[in-house]
C-alpha positions as CSV (number, residue, x, y, z in Angstrom):
1,M,68.6,-142.3,-205.4
2,N,71.6,-140.1,-205.7
3,W,75.0,-140.3,-204.1
4,D,74.2,-137.7,-201.4
5,A,71.2,-139.7,-200.2
6,I,73.3,-142.9,-200.2
7,G,76.0,-141.0,-198.2
8,A,73.4,-139.7,-195.7
9,V,72.0,-143.2,-195.2
10,G,75.5,-144.5,-194.7
11,E,76.2,-141.8,-192.0
12,I,72.9,-142.6,-190.2
13,L,73.7,-146.4,-190.2
14,G,77.3,-145.6,-189.0
15,A,75.9,-143.5,-186.2
16,I,73.5,-146.2,-185.2
17,A,76.3,-148.8,-185.2
18,V,78.4,-146.5,-182.9
19,V,75.5,-146.1,-180.5
20,V,74.9,-149.9,-180.5
21,S,78.6,-150.6,-179.9
22,I,78.7,-148.2,-177.0
23,G,75.6,-149.8,-175.5
24,Y,77.1,-153.2,-175.9
25,L,80.4,-152.0,-174.4
26,S,78.7,-150.6,-171.3
27,I,76.8,-153.8,-170.8
28,Q,80.1,-155.7,-171.0
29,I,81.9,-153.3,-168.6
30,R,79.0,-153.6,-166.1
31,S,79.2,-157.4,-166.3
32,N,82.9,-157.4,-165.9
33,T,82.6,-155.1,-162.8
34,R,80.1,-157.5,-161.2
35,A,82.4,-160.4,-161.9
36,M,85.4,-158.6,-160.4
37,K,83.4,-157.8,-157.3
38,A,82.3,-161.4,-156.9
39,S,85.9,-162.5,-157.4
40,G,87.1,-160.0,-154.8
41,G,84.5,-161.2,-152.3
42,F,85.3,-164.8,-152.9
43,D,89.1,-164.2,-152.6
44,A,88.6,-162.1,-149.4
45,T,86.4,-164.8,-147.8
46,H,88.7,-167.6,-149.0
47,S,91.8,-165.9,-147.6
48,W,90.1,-165.5,-144.2
49,A,89.1,-169.2,-144.3
50,D,92.7,-170.2,-145.0
51,I,93.8,-168.5,-141.8
52,N,91.0,-170.2,-139.8
53,Q,91.9,-173.6,-141.4
54,A,95.6,-173.1,-140.6
55,A,94.7,-172.3,-137.0
56,V,93.4,-175.8,-136.6
57,L,96.9,-177.1,-137.1
58,W,98.5,-174.8,-134.6
59,S,100.2,-176.4,-131.6
60,P,98.1,-176.7,-128.4
61,E,100.4,-174.0,-126.8
62,M,99.7,-171.6,-129.7
63,K,96.0,-172.2,-129.5
64,S,96.1,-171.6,-125.7
65,N,98.1,-168.4,-126.2
66,M,95.6,-167.2,-128.8
67,V,92.7,-167.7,-126.5
68,R,94.5,-166.0,-123.6
69,A,95.5,-163.0,-125.9
70,M,91.9,-162.6,-127.0
71,S,90.6,-162.4,-123.5
72,P,89.5,-158.9,-122.4
73,D,91.6,-159.5,-119.3
74,S,94.8,-160.2,-121.1
75,S,98.0,-158.2,-120.9
76,W,101.0,-157.9,-123.2
77,D,103.3,-158.5,-120.3
78,E,101.7,-161.9,-119.4
79,F,103.4,-163.5,-122.4
80,S,107.0,-164.4,-123.0
81,A,108.9,-162.8,-125.8
82,E,108.5,-166.0,-127.9
83,E,104.8,-166.2,-127.3
84,R,104.4,-162.5,-128.3
85,F,106.5,-163.2,-131.4
86,D,104.2,-166.1,-132.5
87,L,101.1,-164.1,-131.8
88,T,102.5,-161.1,-133.6
89,L,103.3,-163.1,-136.8
90,A,99.9,-164.9,-136.7
91,H,98.0,-161.6,-136.4
92,R,100.3,-159.7,-138.8
93,A,99.4,-162.3,-141.5
94,L,95.7,-161.8,-140.7
95,F,95.9,-158.0,-140.8
96,Q,97.9,-158.1,-144.0
97,K,95.1,-160.1,-145.6
98,L,92.7,-157.6,-144.1
99,E,94.6,-154.7,-145.6
100,G,94.3,-156.3,-149.0
101,Q,90.6,-156.6,-148.4
102,F,90.5,-152.9,-147.4
103,F,92.0,-151.9,-150.8
104,L,89.6,-154.2,-152.6
105,Y,86.8,-152.3,-150.8
106,R,88.4,-148.9,-151.4
107,Y,88.6,-149.5,-155.1
108,E,85.0,-150.9,-155.1
109,F,85.9,-154.5,-155.8
110,L,84.6,-155.7,-152.4
111,E,81.1,-155.2,-151.0
112,K,80.7,-152.7,-148.2
113,D,79.0,-155.2,-145.9
114,L,81.9,-157.6,-146.1
115,W,84.4,-154.9,-145.4
116,S,82.3,-153.5,-142.6
117,K,82.2,-156.8,-140.8
118,R,85.9,-157.5,-141.2
119,G,86.8,-153.9,-140.2
120,A,84.6,-154.1,-137.1
121,W,86.2,-157.3,-136.1
122,A,89.7,-155.8,-136.4
123,A,88.7,-152.6,-134.5
124,S,87.3,-154.7,-131.7
125,L,90.4,-156.9,-131.6
126,I,92.8,-154.0,-131.3
127,A,90.7,-152.6,-128.4
128,L,91.6,-155.6,-126.3
129,P,94.6,-155.0,-123.9
130,F,97.0,-157.5,-125.5
131,F,96.2,-156.4,-129.0
132,K,96.2,-152.7,-128.2
133,E,99.9,-153.0,-127.4
134,W,100.5,-155.3,-130.4
135,W,98.8,-152.7,-132.7
136,R,100.9,-149.8,-131.2
137,Q,104.1,-151.8,-132.0
138,E,102.9,-152.8,-135.5
139,K,102.3,-149.1,-136.3
140,Q,105.7,-148.2,-135.1
141,Q,107.2,-150.7,-137.5
142,H,105.3,-149.2,-140.4
143,V,103.9,-152.6,-141.4
144,Y,100.6,-151.2,-142.8
145,T,99.7,-148.2,-144.9
146,D,98.6,-145.1,-143.2
147,E,95.3,-145.3,-145.0
148,F,94.6,-148.8,-143.7
149,V,95.6,-147.8,-140.1
150,M,93.3,-144.7,-140.2
151,A,90.5,-146.8,-141.6
152,I,90.7,-149.4,-138.9
153,E,91.1,-146.8,-136.1
154,S,88.1,-144.9,-137.4
155,I,85.7,-147.9,-137.0
156,E,83.4,-147.9,-134.0
157,V,84.5,-150.7,-131.6
158,F,82.1,-153.6,-131.0
159,D,81.5,-154.3,-127.4
160,M,82.8,-157.9,-127.1
161,R,81.8,-158.4,-123.5
162,A,78.2,-157.3,-124.2
163,A,78.1,-159.8,-127.1
164,G,79.2,-162.7,-124.9
165,Y,82.9,-162.9,-126.0
166,D,84.3,-162.5,-122.5
167,N,85.7,-166.0,-122.6
168,G,88.2,-164.9,-125.2
169,A,86.7,-166.8,-128.2
170,I,86.2,-164.8,-131.3
């Protein structure tokens, strides 16, 4: 065997090693992407659960105001300035978490089904009279990105009364 043959075999082995390395790298990237999506889904669900868990500790007045505000017959003007402030902060926190979930979805780290459900909930909420006014004021204060606002407002609204939510419970 001469040096040219040895060199050719070395080049072939080197090419095979590169192909195997690229294959291994693509498998690792795919695995990492799945792990990131799973983590995004877990974090999104966990942050939502944190809000629900915190709601258990709200004062009876806050809980009552929340139920009233979520009623399809509610009105912004029915609430005092302090009650509106409390409800605004509670829902701002929720929508800021939701905006984070939107960006996880947008960058493909959150499953479409999870985002669709959360987005539909938000679109249905801001269709209620109290929250329609709340949302208008939130947008005036530039609390959320334009992209998030457009995403929420482009979602078809879920008919809450038809689904049996006319008692205000969500």
